[in-house]
The first five atom37 places (N, CA, C, CB, O) and aatype in JSON, in Angstrom:
{
  "aatype": [12, 0, 11, 11, 19, 11, 8, 11, 16, 1, 11, 4, 10, 0, 11, 1, 13, 11, 11, 16, 11, 2, 7, 11, 19, 10, 13, 1, 11, 0, 15, 1, 7, 8, 10, 10, 15, 7, 11, 16, 1, 11, 1, 11, 1, 5, 10, 1, 11, 7, 7, 5, 10, 7, 14, 0, 3, 8, 0, 1, 9, 19, 8, 5, 10, 14, 10],
  "atom_mask": [
    [1, 1, 1, 1, 1],
    [1, 1, 1, 1, 1],
    [1, 1, 1, 1, 1],
    [1, 1, 1, 1, 1],
    [1, 1, 1, 1, 1],
    [1, 1, 1, 1, 1],
    [1, 1, 1, 1, 1],
    [1, 1, 1, 1, 1],
    [1, 1, 1, 1, 1],
    [1, 1, 1, 1, 1],
    [1, 1, 1, 1, 1],
    [1, 1, 1, 1, 1],
    [1, 1, 1, 1, 1],
    [1, 1, 1, 1, 1],
    [1, 1, 1, 1, 1],
    [1, 1, 1, 1, 1],
    [1, 1, 1, 1, 1],
    [1, 1, 1, 1, 1],
    [1, 1, 1, 1, 1],
    [1, 1, 1, 1, 1],
    [1, 1, 1, 1, 1],
    [1, 1, 1, 1, 1],
    [1, 1, 1, 0, 1],
    [1, 1, 1, 1, 1],
    [1, 1, 1, 1, 1],
    [1, 1, 1, 1, 1],
    [1, 1, 1, 1, 1],
    [1, 1, 1, 1, 1],
    [1, 1, 1, 1, 1],
    [1, 1, 1, 1, 1],
    [1, 1, 1, 1, 1],
    [1, 1, 1, 1, 1],
    [1, 1, 1, 0, 1],
    [1, 1, 1, 1, 1],
    [1, 1, 1, 1, 1],
    [1, 1, 1, 1, 1],
    [1, 1, 1, 1, 1],
    [1, 1, 1, 0, 1],
    [1, 1, 1, 1, 1],
    [1, 1, 1, 1, 1],
    [1, 1, 1, 1, 1],
    [1, 1, 1, 1, 1],
    [1, 1, 1, 1, 1],
    [1, 1, 1, 1, 1],
    [1, 1, 1, 1, 1],
    [1, 1, 1, 1, 1],
    [1, 1, 1, 1, 1],
    [1, 1, 1, 1, 1],
    [1, 1, 1, 1, 1],
    [1, 1, 1, 0, 1],
    [1, 1, 1, 0, 1],
    [1, 1, 1, 1, 1],
    [1, 1, 1, 1, 1],
    [1, 1, 1, 0, 1],
    [1, 1, 1, 1, 1],
    [1, 1, 1, 1, 1],
    [1, 1, 1, 1, 1],
    [1, 1, 1, 1, 1],
    [1, 1, 1, 1, 1],
    [1, 1, 1, 1, 1],
    [1, 1, 1, 1, 1],
    [1, 1, 1, 1, 1],
    [1, 1, 1, 1, 1],
    [1, 1, 1, 1, 1],
    [1, 1, 1, 1, 1],
    [1, 1, 1, 1, 1],
    [1, 1, 1, 1, 1]
  ],
  "atom_positions": [
    [[32.48, -20.48, -16.45], [31.26, -19.06, -16.09], [30.34, -19.57, -14.52], [29.66, -18.91, -17.86], [29.65, -20.59, -14.52]],
    [[30.41, -19.04, -13.78], [29.58, -19.14, -12.48], [28.07, -19.42, -13.36], [29.67, -17.47, -11.31], [27.87, -19.47, -14.57]],
    [[27.29, -19.55, -12.39], [26.06, -19.55, -12.9], [25.46, -18.94, -11.81], [25.5, -20.83, -13.34], [25.68, -19.01, -10.6]],
    [[23.98, -17.84, -13.03], [23.06, -16.57, -12.37], [22.82, -17.33, -10.7], [21.13, -16.24, -13.48], [22.76, -18.54, -10.51]],
    [[22.72, -16.19, -9.56], [21.45, -16.78, -8.25], [20.62, -16.07, -8.74], [21.56, -16.51, -6.44], [20.63, -14.94, -9.23]],
    [[19.22, -17.54, -8.39], [18.3, -16.34, -8.69], [17.76, -16.37, -7.81], [17.46, -16.2, -9.72], [17.73, -17.29, -7.0]],
    [[16.88, -14.74, -7.75], [16.8, -14.73, -5.57], [15.04, -15.42, -6.04], [16.84, -12.1, -4.12], [14.33, -15.31, -7.04]],
    [[14.95, -15.9, -5.16], [13.56, -16.62, -4.84], [12.3, -14.87, -4.52], [13.91, -18.0, -2.87], [12.66, -13.96, -3.77]],
    [[11.51, -14.86, -4.97], [10.34, -14.21, -4.57], [10.0, -14.39, -2.57], [9.05, -15.01, -5.67], [10.0, -15.4, -1.86]],
    [[9.73, -12.76, -2.19], [9.24, -12.4, -0.93], [7.73, -12.22, -1.1], [9.95, -11.12, -0.4], [7.21, -11.14, -1.38]],
    [[6.69, -13.99, -0.81], [5.29, -14.24, -1.84], [4.76, -12.84, -0.25], [4.17, -16.77, -2.06], [3.77, -12.22, -0.65]],
    [[5.04, -12.51, 0.73], [4.61, -11.51, 1.56], [3.83, -10.17, 0.93], [5.8, -11.13, 2.26], [2.7, -9.72, 0.75]],
    [[5.61, -9.79, 0.67], [5.8, -8.66, 0.34], [4.98, -8.61, -1.15], [7.32, -8.36, 0.41], [4.15, -7.7, -1.18]],
    [[5.06, -9.3, -2.19], [4.55, -9.27, -3.33], [2.93, -9.51, -3.49], [5.3, -10.15, -3.97], [2.38, -9.62, -4.59]],
    [[2.29, -9.58, -2.32], [0.76, -9.4, -2.28], [0.87, -7.9, -2.1], [-0.14, -10.28, -1.01], [0.43, -7.19, -3.0]],
    [[1.44, -7.33, -0.95], [1.49, -6.08, -0.71], [1.83, -4.96, -1.84], [2.31, -6.07, 0.25], [1.07, -4.08, -2.25]],
    [[2.78, -5.13, -2.12], [3.39, -3.8, -3.23], [3.74, -4.46, -4.85], [5.23, -3.05, -2.48], [4.28, -5.49, -5.26]],
    [[3.19, -3.41, -5.4], [2.96, -3.63, -6.67], [4.18, -2.32, -7.56], [1.09, -3.45, -6.88], [4.17, -1.09, -7.51]],
    [[4.93, -3.11, -8.19], [5.75, -2.43, -8.97], [5.37, -2.07, -10.19], [6.74, -3.0, -9.09], [5.07, -2.83, -11.11]],
    [[5.4, -0.56, -10.22], [5.02, 0.08, -12.21], [6.11, -0.12, -13.53], [4.94, 2.12, -12.27], [7.14, -0.79, -13.62]],
    [[5.49, 0.65, -14.38], [6.04, 0.33, -15.46], [7.94, 0.96, -15.05], [5.0, 1.14, -16.85], [9.04, 0.48, -15.32]],
    [[7.58, 2.02, -14.4], [8.38, 3.14, -14.29], [9.77, 2.98, -12.97], [7.21, 4.4, -13.95], [10.82, 3.56, -12.69]],
    [[8.68, 1.43, -12.28], [9.63, 1.03, -11.2], [9.45, 1.7, -9.72], [0.0, 0.0, 0.0], [9.98, 1.13, -8.77]],
    [[8.57, 3.12, -9.46], [7.7, 3.11, -8.29], [7.46, 2.51, -8.0], [6.92, 3.45, -8.1], [7.49, 1.63, -8.86]],
    [[6.99, 2.05, -6.82], [6.2, 1.29, -5.39], [4.81, 1.42, -5.48], [6.57, 1.98, -3.86], [4.46, 2.47, -6.02]],
    [[3.95, 0.7, -5.12], [2.65, 0.92, -4.56], [2.25, 0.65, -3.52], [1.91, 0.52, -5.06], [3.19, 0.25, -2.83]],
    [[1.09, 0.65, -2.86], [0.92, -0.04, -1.82], [-0.68, 0.76, -1.04], [2.48, 0.03, -0.94], [-0.98, 1.94, -0.88]],
    [[-1.38, -0.5, -0.71], [-2.83, -0.05, -0.51], [-2.84, 0.94, 1.14], [-3.96, -1.72, -0.45], [-1.65, 0.9, 1.47]],
    [[-3.25, 1.37, 1.72], [-2.69, 2.1, 2.9], [-3.88, 1.18, 4.17], [-2.91, 4.25, 2.68], [-4.96, 0.64, 3.91]],
    [[-3.12, 1.29, 5.59], [-3.95, 0.14, 6.28], [-4.69, 0.73, 6.95], [-3.32, -0.86, 7.09], [-4.79, 1.85, 6.46]],
    [[-5.76, 0.58, 8.49], [-6.35, 0.79, 8.71], [-7.73, 1.12, 8.62], [-5.88, 0.95, 8.83], [-8.38, 1.89, 9.32]],
    [[-8.26, 0.08, 7.16], [-8.86, 0.78, 6.45], [-10.3, -1.4, 6.61], [-7.58, 1.69, 4.61], [-11.14, -1.93, 5.88]],
    [[-9.83, -1.62, 7.58], [-10.48, -2.89, 7.95], [-12.12, -2.45, 7.98], [0.0, 0.0, 0.0], [-13.12, -2.52, 7.26]],
    [[-11.51, -1.69, 9.94], [-12.63, -2.12, 11.02], [-12.39, -0.78, 11.59], [-12.41, -3.61, 12.15], [-11.7, 0.2, 11.33]],
    [[-13.27, -1.15, 12.49], [-13.62, 0.8, 13.09], [-13.4, 1.65, 12.65], [-13.13, 1.46, 14.09], [-12.69, 2.53, 13.13]],
    [[-14.06, 1.66, 11.35], [-14.46, 3.02, 10.84], [-15.44, 3.87, 11.31], [-14.78, 2.92, 9.72], [-15.52, 4.96, 10.74]],
    [[-16.09, 3.66, 12.09], [-17.32, 4.66, 12.47], [-16.97, 5.63, 13.41], [-18.54, 3.95, 13.07], [-17.68, 6.46, 13.97]],
    [[-15.81, 5.4, 13.5], [-14.51, 6.65, 14.6], [-13.69, 7.16, 14.08], [0.0, 0.0, 0.0], [-12.82, 7.73, 14.74]],
    [[-13.65, 7.13, 12.64], [-13.32, 8.37, 11.88], [-13.35, 8.66, 11.23], [-12.76, 8.78, 11.72], [-13.94, 8.0, 10.38]],
    [[-12.74, 10.08, 10.82], [-13.76, 11.51, 10.08], [-14.1, 10.26, 8.27], [-12.11, 13.92, 9.6], [-13.91, 9.22, 7.63]],
    [[-14.61, 11.42, 8.43], [-14.6, 10.68, 6.3], [-13.91, 11.2, 5.82], [-15.82, 10.83, 5.05], [-14.23, 11.05, 4.64]],
    [[-12.78, 12.01, 5.84], [-12.34, 12.76, 5.29], [-10.8, 11.43, 5.69], [-12.67, 14.5, 5.79], [-10.23, 11.02, 4.68]],
    [[-10.34, 10.96, 6.88], [-9.45, 10.41, 6.25], [-9.69, 8.7, 5.89], [-8.31, 10.74, 7.05], [-8.9, 7.89, 5.39]],
    [[-11.36, 8.49, 6.44], [-11.41, 6.94, 5.27], [-11.69, 7.79, 3.93], [-13.08, 5.45, 5.61], [-12.16, 6.99, 3.13]],
    [[-11.65, 8.37, 3.65], [-11.13, 8.79, 1.86], [-10.03, 9.47, 1.22], [-11.97, 9.62, 1.24], [-9.81, 9.9, 0.09]],
    [[-9.31, 9.4, 2.54], [-8.02, 10.02, 1.92], [-7.03, 8.29, 2.22], [-7.29, 11.9, 3.06], [-5.91, 8.07, 1.76]],
    [[-7.78, 7.37, 3.02], [-7.21, 5.94, 2.81], [-7.79, 5.06, 1.93], [-7.2, 5.24, 3.95], [-7.68, 3.84, 2.06]],
    [[-8.42, 5.59, 1.01], [-8.97, 5.13, 0.02], [-7.94, 4.67, -0.78], [-9.78, 5.97, -0.54], [-7.71, 3.49, -1.06]],
    [[-7.2, 5.86, -1.2], [-6.12, 6.41, -1.75], [-4.51, 5.51, -2.1], [-5.98, 7.51, -0.78], [-3.82, 5.96, -1.18]],
    [[-3.78, 4.75, -2.7], [-3.17, 4.04, -2.46], [-1.89, 4.93, -2.04], [0.0, 0.0, 0.0], [-2.05, 6.1, -1.7]],
    [[-0.82, 4.44, -2.07], [0.75, 5.78, -1.27], [1.63, 4.39, -2.05], [0.0, 0.0, 0.0], [1.47, 3.21, -2.36]],
    [[2.69, 5.55, -2.08], [3.99, 4.82, -2.98], [5.0, 5.23, -2.48], [4.18, 5.09, -4.49], [5.43, 6.38, -2.35]],
    [[5.68, 3.59, -2.01], [7.01, 3.69, -1.11], [7.63, 4.92, -1.48], [8.09, 2.47, -1.32], [7.46, 5.5, -2.56]],
    [[8.58, 5.42, -0.24], [9.72, 6.55, -0.53], [10.89, 6.17, -0.81], [0.0, 0.0, 0.0], [10.7, 5.09, -1.37]],
    [[11.78, 6.32, -0.8], [13.16, 6.78, -1.1], [14.07, 5.71, -0.2], [13.39, 8.52, -0.64], [15.11, 5.27, -0.69]],
    [[13.66, 5.31, 1.08], [14.23, 4.58, 2.13], [13.67, 3.47, 2.28], [14.24, 5.15, 3.25], [14.43, 2.56, 2.62]],
    [[12.68, 3.24, 2.16], [12.16, 1.83, 1.68], [12.68, 1.1, 0.38], [10.7, 1.97, 1.45], [12.95, -0.1, 0.42]],
    [[12.81, 1.72, -0.58], [12.39, 1.28, -1.84], [13.62, 0.28, -1.99], [12.18, 2.51, -3.03], [13.36, -0.73, -2.65]],
    [[15.19, 0.41, -1.4], [15.7, 0.14, -1.77], [15.47, -1.32, -1.17], [16.53, 0.91, -1.83], [15.71, -2.31, -1.85]],
    [[14.99, -1.41, 0.17], [14.65, -2.28, 0.91], [13.75, -3.7, -0.04], [13.85, -1.43, 2.02], [13.97, -4.91, -0.04]],
    [[12.55, -2.77, -0.86], [11.38, -3.76, -0.6], [12.02, -4.13, -2.28], [9.35, -3.08, -0.17], [12.23, -5.32, -2.5]],
    [[12.21, -3.47, -3.05], [12.07, -3.99, -4.21], [12.69, -5.08, -5.01], [12.15, -3.2, -4.73], [12.42, -5.8, -5.97]],
    [[13.48, -4.9, -4.3], [14.85, -6.98, -4.7], [14.35, -7.84, -4.71], [16.09, -7.82, -3.62], [14.58, -8.69, -5.57]],
    [[13.11, -8.07, -3.44], [12.41, -9.11, -3.11], [10.73, -8.68, -3.8], [12.57, -9.33, -1.35], [9.62, -8.8, -3.29]],
    [[11.06, -8.28, -4.85], [9.84, -8.19, -5.56], [10.1, -8.94, -6.78], [9.38, -6.75, -5.82], [11.2, -8.89, -7.33]],
    [[8.9, -9.8, -7.32], [9.45, -10.35, -8.5], [9.35, -9.6, -10.12], [8.79, -11.64, -8.5], [8.63, -8.78, -10.69]],
    [[10.52, -10.43, -10.42], [11.09, -8.67, -11.58], [10.8, -8.74, -13.25], [13.34, -8.38, -11.6], [11.1, -7.79, -13.97]]
  ]
}
């Protein structure tokens, strides 16, 4: 019987993405670190919310996250 291959977790992706119970992948939006005075109040407020990974990137990212 062949051994099952274990996949290593990509640590850089594990720190940036989070997998939900239903299989969706969530992430934090960029551009909230510095130079905030040049951004509008609305833009900063919308950046506070996280984002959900789209179907194009989902397959590429999800198999590199921990199980």
